[in-house]
SEVEXKOL-516145 format. One record per residue (C-alpha): x, y, z. Coordinates in steps of 0.1 Angstrom, whole numbers, padded with zeros to 4 digits, always signed. Each point is the difference from the previous one (the first is absolute). Last residue first. Layout:
// SEVEXKOL-516145
XYZ/...
***
This chain:
// SEVEXKOL-516145
-0348-0119-0115/-0016-0027-0021/+0021+0011-0031/+0032+0002+0021/-0006-0036+0011/-0006-0012-0035/+0032+0016-0013/+0021-0015+0029/-0016-0034-0006/+0009+0004-0038/+0036+0009+0011/+0002-0029+0023/-0012-0023-0028/+0027+0014-0023/+0026-0007+0026/-0011-0036+0001/-0023-0012+0028/+0006-0038+0008/+0000+0001+0038/+0038+0006+0000/-0007+0033-0019/-0027+0010+0025/+0022-0007+0030/+0029+0018-0017/-0022+0031-0003/-0011-0001+0036/+0036-0005+0014/+0014+0027-0022/-0028+0024+0009/+0008-0005+0037/+0037+0007-0005/-0004+0030-0022/-0027+0018+0021/+0019-0007+0031/+0031+0016-0015/-0020+0030-0011/-0014+0005+0035/+0034-0002+0015/+0016+0025-0024/+0026-0016-0023/+0038-0004+0009/-0005-0038+0009/-0015-0005-0033/+0030+0003-0022/+0024-0017+0024/-0022-0031+0001/-0017-0007+0034/+0019-0022+0023/-0005-0031+0021/+0025-0005+0027/-0022-0015+0028/-0009-0031+0018/+0004-0022-0030/-0008-0036-0006/-0034+0005-0017/+0014+0029-0021/-0002-0018-0034/-0033-0015+0009/-0017+0031+0012/-0003+0010+0035/-0025-0003+0029/-0001-0038-0002/-0028-0023+0010/-0024+0016-0026/-0036-0005+0009/-0020-0006-0032/-0008-0036+0009/-0016+0014+0032/-0026+0023-0016/-0012-0023-0028/+0001-0030+0023/-0023+0017+0025/-0024+0009-0028/+0000-0035-0013/-0005-0014+0035/-0033+0020+0001/-0012-0012-0033/+0010-0037+0004/-0018-0020-0026/-0009+0027-0023/+0035+0015+0004/+0016-0032-0012/+0010+0012-0035/+0019+0031+0012/+0015-0020+0029/+0016-0025-0024/+0011+0028-0024/+0019+0018+0029/+0016-0032+0010/+0015-0007-0034/+0020-0032+0008/+0034-0008-0017/+0015-0021+0028/-0028-0026+0002/-0014-0016+0031/-0032-0020-0005/-0026+0022+0015/-0008-0003+0037/-0030-0021+0011/-0032+0019+0010/-0005+0004+0037/+0019+0033+0002/-0022+0017-0026/-0033-0014+0015/+0011+0013+0034/+0012+0034-0014/-0034+0005-0017/-0016-0005+0033/-0017-0031+0015/-0031+0006+0020/+0002-0011+0036/-0034-0007+0016/-0002+0007+0038/+0003+0038-0001/-0025+0006-0028/-0026-0023+0016/+0003+0016+0033/-0006+0034-0015/-0030-0012-0020/-0015-0016+0031/+0004+0031+0021/-0016+0021-0027/-0030-0024-0003/-0005+0000+0038/+0000+0038+0000/-0026+0000-0028/-0022-0024+0020/+0001+0023+0030/-0006+0032-0021/-0029-0018-0017/-0016-0008+0034/+0005+0037+0012/-0016+0017-0030/-0015+0028+0019/+0035+0017+0003/+0006+0001-0037/+0024-0023-0019/+0025+0015-0025/+0017-0015-0030/+0021+0028-0016/-0009+0013-0034/+0029-0003-0025/+0007+0034-0018/+0021+0014+0028/+0025-0030-0003/+0005+0006-0038/+0010+0036+0006/+0026-0012+0026/+0017-0023-0024/+0003-0036+0009/+0034-0016+0004/+0004-0028-0024/+0035+0006-0014/+0014+0016+0032/-0013-0026+0023/+0011-0027-0024/+0036+0014-0003/+0003+0002+0038/-0014-0034+0006/+0024-0016-0025/+0030+0020+0015/-0009-0012+0035/-0003-0036-0013/+0035+0002-0015/+0016+0015+0031/-0017-0026+0021/+0015-0027-0023/+0035+0015+0004/-0003+0001+0038/-0013-0036+0000/+0032-0010-0019/+0021+0017+0027/-0019-0016+0029/+0003-0034-0015/+0038+0002-0007/+0009+0010+0036/+0016-0035+0005/+0025+0005-0028/-0002+0035-0013/+0021+0001-0032/+0001-0036-0012/-0036-0005+0012/-0010+0032-0019/+0013-0011-0034/-0024-0028-0010/-0032+0014+0016/+0007+0033-0016/+0004-0017-0035/-0032-0019+0006/-0021+0032+0007/-0003+0006-0036/+0029-0012-0022/-0008-0004-0037/-0032+0021+0004/+0021+0031+0009/-0022+0020+0024/+0017-0019+0029/+0034+0015-0013/-0013+0035+0005/-0014-0006+0035/+0034-0015+0011/+0019+0031-0014/-0023+0023+0019/+0007-0019+0032/+0036-0007-0005/+0014+0035+0000/+0003+0012+0037/+0010-0033+0015/+0027-0006-0025/+0018+0033+0006/+0021-0007+0030/+0002-0037-0008/+0021+0009-0032/+0026+0021+0020/+0007-0028+0024/+0000-0026-0029/+0025+0020-0020/+0024+0002+0030/-0003-0037+0005/+0005-0007-0037/+0034+0019-0001/+0013-0018+0031/-0009-0033-0014/+0013+0007-0034/+0034+0012+0015/+0001-0030+0024/-0005-0025-0028/-0015-0031+0016/-0034+0013-0009/-0029-0001+0024/-0008+0037-0004/-0002-0006-0037/-0031-0021+0005/-0018+0028+0019/+0010+0024-0027/-0014-0023-0027/-0033-0003+0020/-0003+0037+0001/+0006+0002-0037/-0027-0026-0007/-0024+0020+0021/+0009+0031-0018/-0005-0016-0034/-0034-0015+0009/-0013+0032+0013/+0013+0022-0028/-0018-0016-0029/-0036+0011+0010/+0011+0036+0005/+0018+0001-0033/-0026+0007-0025/+0014+0005-0036/+0014+0030-0019/+0018+0016+0028/+0026-0026+0008/+0022+0002+0031/-0016-0030+0016/+0018-0026-0021/+0033+0018-0004/+0003+0002+0039/-0005-0038+0002/+0028-0007-0025/+0025+0024+0016/-0007-0013+0035/+0007-0035-0010/+0031+0011-0020/+0013+0015+0032/+0006-0035+0014/+0021-0010-0030/+0019+0032+0002/+0009-0007+0036/+0015-0035-0009/+0021+0015-0029/+0013+0027+0023/+0011-0025+0026/+0018-0020-0027/+0017+0031-0013/+0011+0011+0034/+0014-0034+0008/+0021+0000-0032/+0015+0033+0010/-0012+0034-0013/+0025+0024-0015/+0001+0036+0010/+0037+0006-0010/+0000+0010-0036/+0030+0023-0004/+0022-0028-0010/-0021-0010-0030/+0011-0031-0018/-0002-0026+0030/-0032+0015+0014/-0015-0001-0035/-0002-0038+0001/-0021+0000+0033/-0023+0027-0013/-0006-0018-0033/-0006-0033+0018/-0028+0016+0020/-0016+0014-0032/-0034-0018+0003/+0000+0006+0037/+0003+0037-0005/-0030+0001-0022/-0021-0017+0025/+0013+0021+0029/-0007+0033-0019/-0035-0013-0009/-0008-0006+0036/+0015+0033+0011/-0023+0017-0026/-0029-0020+0015/+0009+0014+0034/-0008+0036-0011/+0011+0024+0028/+0036-0010-0003/+0001+0007-0037/+0021-0027-0018/+0030+0005-0022/-0001-0015-0035/+0022-0025-0018/-0015-0006-0035/-0019-0032-0008/+0013-0020-0030/+0007-0033+0018/+0017-0025-0023/+0033-0002+0019/+0026-0013-0025/+0030+0008+0024/+0016+0021-0027/-0033+0017-0006/-0004+0009+0036/+0036+0013+0001/-0009+0024-0030/-0031+0012+0019/+0020+0009+0031/+0027+0018-0021/-0026+0020-0019/-0018+0009+0032/+0033+0011+0015/+0008+0021-0030/-0034+0016+0000/+0004+0012+0036/-0013-0006+0035/-0020-0031-0010/+0027-0025+0013/+0007+0017+0032/-0036+0007+0009/-0009-0037-0005/+0028-0011+0022/-0009+0026+0028/-0036-0011-0002/+0009-0038+0004/+0024+0010+0030/-0030+0020+0016/-0023-0030-0005/+0024-0023+0017/+0001+0022+0031/-0037+0006+0000/-0009-0037+0002/-0022+0002+0032/-0015+0034-0012/-0015-0019-0030/-0027-0015+0022/-0011+0033+0013/-0002+0015-0035/-0019-0030-0011/-0028+0004+0025/-0002+0038-0004/-0004-0004-0038/-0025-0028+0005/-0021+0024+0021/+0004+0028-0026/-0014-0023-0027/-0028-0010+0022/-0012+0036+0004/-0023+0000+0031/-0037+0001-0005/-0021+0022+0021/-0037+0000-0009/-0009-0035+0012/-0014+0010+0035/-0014+0032-0014/-0035-0003+0015/-0005-0034-0017/+0004+0017-0034/+0003+0037+0002/-0027+0027-0007/-0011+0005+0035/+0035+0012+0012/+0017+0019-0029/+0014+0028+0022/+0009-0022+0029/+0016-0028-0023/+0020+0028-0017/+0015+0011+0032/+0009-0035+0009/+0015-0005-0035/+0023+0030+0006/+0011-0012+0034/+0012-0034-0015/+0016+0018-0029/+0021+0021+0025/+0008-0031+0020/+0016-0017-0029/-0008-0031-0022/-0007+0011-0036/-0035+0007-0011/-0030-0018-0014/-0034+0016+0005/-0031-0023-0001/-0036+0002-0012/-0007+0036-0008/-0033+0007-0018/-0017+0026+0023/+0028+0025-0002/+0002-0004-0038/-0009+0035-0012/+0031+0004-0021/+0010+0033+0016/-0013-0012+0033/+0021-0031+0001/+0031+0020-0011/-0008+0026+0028/-0003-0029+0025/+0035-0013-0010/+0016+0034+0003/-0015+0006+0034/+0011-0035+0012/+0036+0008-0010/+0000+0033+0017/-0014-0015+0032/+0023-0029-0001/+0030+0024-0002/+0020+0004-0031/+0005+0037+0006/+0020+0017-0027/+0037-0012+0001/+0029+0017+0018/+0034+0000-0015/+0023+0014+0026/+0030+0023-0005/-0017+0033+0009/-0037-0009-0008/-0006-0015-0034/-0033-0008-0015/-0013-0033-0014/-0029-0002-0025/-0028-0024+0004/-0017-0013-0033/-0033-0017+0000/-0009-0024-0028/-0037-0008+0000/-0025-0023-0013/+0023-0025-0018/-0022-0027-0016/-0001-0037+0003/-0024-0024-0018/-0008-0037+0004/-0025-0011-0026/-0034-0013+0010/-0019+0017-0028/-0017+0023+0025/+0034+0011+0013/+0022-0017+0026/+0018+0026+0022/+0034+0013+0010/+0006+0037+0008/+0033+0015+0003/+0012+0029+0023/+0036+0012-0005/+0019+0021+0025/+0032+0016-0010/+0028+0018+0019/+0024+0023-0017/+0037+0004+0005/+0008-0007-0038/+0013-0034+0010/-0035-0012+0005/-0018-0007+0033/-0027-0027+0003/-0035-0003+0010/-0025-0028-0010/-0038-0002+0001/-0021-0030-0010/-0037+0003+0000/-0025-0028-0007/-0032+0012-0016/-0035-0014+0007/-0023-0014-0027/-0030+0016-0018/+0020+0025-0020/-0021+0027-0016/+0018+0028+0018/+0034-0017-0006/-0007+0001-0038/-0012+0036+0001/+0031+0011+0017/+0022-0020-0024/-0016+0017-0030/+0001+0033+0017/+0037-0003+0008/+0008-0011-0035/-0017+0030-0016/+0016+0023+0026/+0035-0016-0004/-0002+0003-0038/-0009+0037+0003/+0029+0006+0023/+0022-0017-0025/-0013+0023-0028/+0008+0030+0023/+0036-0012+0004/+0001-0004-0037/-0008+0036-0004/+0024+0013+0026/+0029-0019-0016/-0009+0014-0034/-0018-0017-0029/+0013-0013-0032/-0022+0006-0031/-0005-0032-0017/-0002+0005-0038/+0036-0011-0007/-0009-0036+0013/+0029-0024+0004/+0028+0023-0010/-0015+0027+0022/-0002-0023+0029/+0038-0007-0003/+0009+0036-0005/-0020+0009+0033/+0017-0027+0018/+0034+0011-0010/-0006+0036+0009/-0013-0009+0035/-0030+0023+0008/-0026-0026+0002/+0024-0022+0021/-0003+0027+0028/-0028-0020+0017/+0025-0027+0008/-0008-0036-0012/-0015-0022+0027/-0010-0028-0024/-0037+0000+0005/-0005+0037+0008/+0021+0013-0028/-0014-0025-0024/-0036+0010+0010/+0008+0036-0006/+0013-0007-0034/-0031-0021-0008/-0022+0029+0012/+0018+0024-0023/-0002-0024-0030/-0038-0003+0007/-0003+0038-0001/+0019+0004-0032/-0019-0028-0019/+0016-0014-0031/-0022-0024-0019/+0014-0034-0009/-0019-0021-0025/-0006-0037+0004/+0016-0034-0004/-0008-0032+0020/+0025-0029+0003/-0015-0034+0011/+0020-0019+0026/-0030-0008+0022/+0013+0022+0027/-0002+0030-0024/+0028+0017-0019/-0011+0036-0005/+0017+0019-0028/-0006+0037-0005/+0006+0013-0035/+0013+0035-0002/-0011+0032-0015/+0026+0026+0009/+0011+0006-0036/-0036+0006-0010/-0003+0023+0028/+0029+0021-0012/-0015-0001-0036/-0034+0012+0013/+0016+0028+0020/+0020+0012-0029/-0031-0001-0022/-0018+0023+0024/+0028+0025-0002/+0003-0003-0038/-0037+0005-0006/+0001+0038+0006/+0030+0006-0023/+0014+0033+0010/+0036-0010+0006/-0001-0025-0028/-0013+0027-0024/+0028+0024+0008/+0026-0026-0006/-0014-0008-0034/-0001+0037-0010/+0037+0002+0011/+0009-0030-0022/+0013+0016-0031/-0020+0012-0029/+0027-0002-0026/+0004-0037+0005/-0036-0006-0008/-0020-0011+0030/-0034+0016-0005/-0025-0007+0027/-0027-0026+0003/-0020-0005+0032/-0007-0035+0011/-0007+0010+0036/+0024-0023+0017/+0027-0013-0025/+0000+0034-0017/+0005-0005-0038/+0030+0018-0016/-0003+0007-0037/+0026+0000-0028/-0012+0014-0034/+0000-0014-0035/-0036-0011+0001/+0005-0019+0032/+0032-0010+0019/-0006-0012+0036/+0017+0008+0033/-0015-0014+0032/+0001+0023+0030/+0006-0003+0039/+0034-0016+0000/+0008+0021-0031/+0004+0031+0023/+0031-0015+0014/+0019+0012-0032/+0023-0025-0017/-0021-0011-0030/+0023-0023-0022/-0001+0007-0037/-0015-0029-0020/+0022-0017-0026/-0011-0013-0034/+0019+0029-0019/+0024+0017+0023/+0031-0004-0021/-0019+0010-0032/-0008+0034+0017/-0037+0004+0009/-0025+0008-0027/-0019+0034+0002/-0036+0005-0005/-0013+0033+0011/-0037+0002+0004/-0015+0032-0012/-0030-0002+0023/+0000-0029+0026/-0027-0026-0001/-0019-0005+0033/+0004-0034+0017/-0027-0024-0009/-0026-0007+0026/+0004-0032+0021/+0017+0020+0027/-0033+0017+0008/+0004+0032+0021/+0026+0013-0025/+0012+0032+0018/+0015+0030-0018/+0027+0018+0019/+0027-0002-0026/-0021+0019-0026/-0019-0016-0028/+0010+0007-0035/
***
């Protein structure tokens, strides 16, 4: 009889026969019934009956062991603990359970299936990207709930610590930085810079530096280059900020240019309107002199969003008393949930279809004041009716107040529409702003002739502030609109007589001179001969004994010079301006037009590529009306300054890639390829 440790390597062989087999019949009551196996060891064995004996076949190595009731299960447990193939089989089974089918729905509507393979490193990168993109706290990797959630999705993923995920984020930053650095290094066009400074409610100052440019595929791009954080320190009872002097700001700006190696590629710098920024740009002009267009004449761009903000604020000052009563009314009815419920109930009774919520404005953001007025006007009947039911509500507007508020809101709508146009980041705005700002100026002049004393007073204050900045922004904007083939010089000739009257000719000539200077500047840079080529060309020399030849040669030179000065050769700009304007269309891809017309106007194409990238606003669309008040999330405000800059810059770079059409998987592939190269 074989012992209990005998191994049957081939399961197809017959089981060994037992000596002296004992055959016993089960009780009549158990005939036809199979005894239930309760031991956990049977999860790993298969029980079979052969030649009068019970045998247990190992599910992993196919070893057969005796399994009669008198043998017990100890030998089976011992085998499972020592089975070499069991460990490998457990892994295989686990992986089999983890096999998933990836489903990819293409743009053509077809569904593609494929196998999914788990990759620990890829999952770590995706987790780091998610933290960057959506501003999750770094400590999320240590949250119990998040760990359990990830384990339920992928048990094989080994969760990393907060320090490890921080290292992964720094690695992503390095890869994305190198990609952007190489892209800017190969860029043939110039870069328009916008810089903005603000103070958050965490007693920190921020300075962002953003690059705007048109890439080789003629797509408008914008990337954050630096995010500098300035901490505040306390002295006795005073909060003293770190130096925001023009020297310090200019130093930070130049360090950013040097870090990205773009000192020779700057076209314009757009900043808000203040004396500190004016001084900062002057210092930058001195440092970059020689590499700037037209010796830096067009470098300084004032933020048009900030200009309109100042214009509107001056105008709203004339109705400050009515604004205060509206603010007090809004504050009263949003002070508690009970009052909000009562207000909404009254609106339903009056069958008001407006679904907007009452919201208090921010005094530094005039667009929020505009939205507050719009919503309040929709609910004016509710305010009036609630005056009767709520005795504690005292700040009620009169009929005249509501009428005046309605007229003012109509005027502000013009500003709001224009601001939304030039606050975009995905399309050129410099060619759009000139027409909008000219129309706005004409509207303000028209309002000044109104019979309404309030509107007349408001528009007069707006016009005074508007004229203060018009003279310092119109040149660059006029050049940009001339480069739009739908308008060219015609749009300047249309609006300037309304603005300058008798001085129109001089102003138009000034714009033309700027355009010709730019053309000459670009041509001299593009066709400037290199010094090594000059040395290879032998000079024409005439010896002393060749007097007659020298005389004739001098006469030839004089004739050539006189011919060059007397004959006017038309430039690219002349040919461009002489051609008729394109039929006007609202949906016009100006970048594609210049991309395809580069052969005809090569120098103008370079100018258009640089000037159409100029951003007329120094802030993003959602902050275009603001002079401050932006905040960094509470999770990120506590981070080290360098870590915060890494997160914010990486977020901008990754979102730009995603919006350009790269999926997360594509980003991971790019990450792998970059690491392989390095």
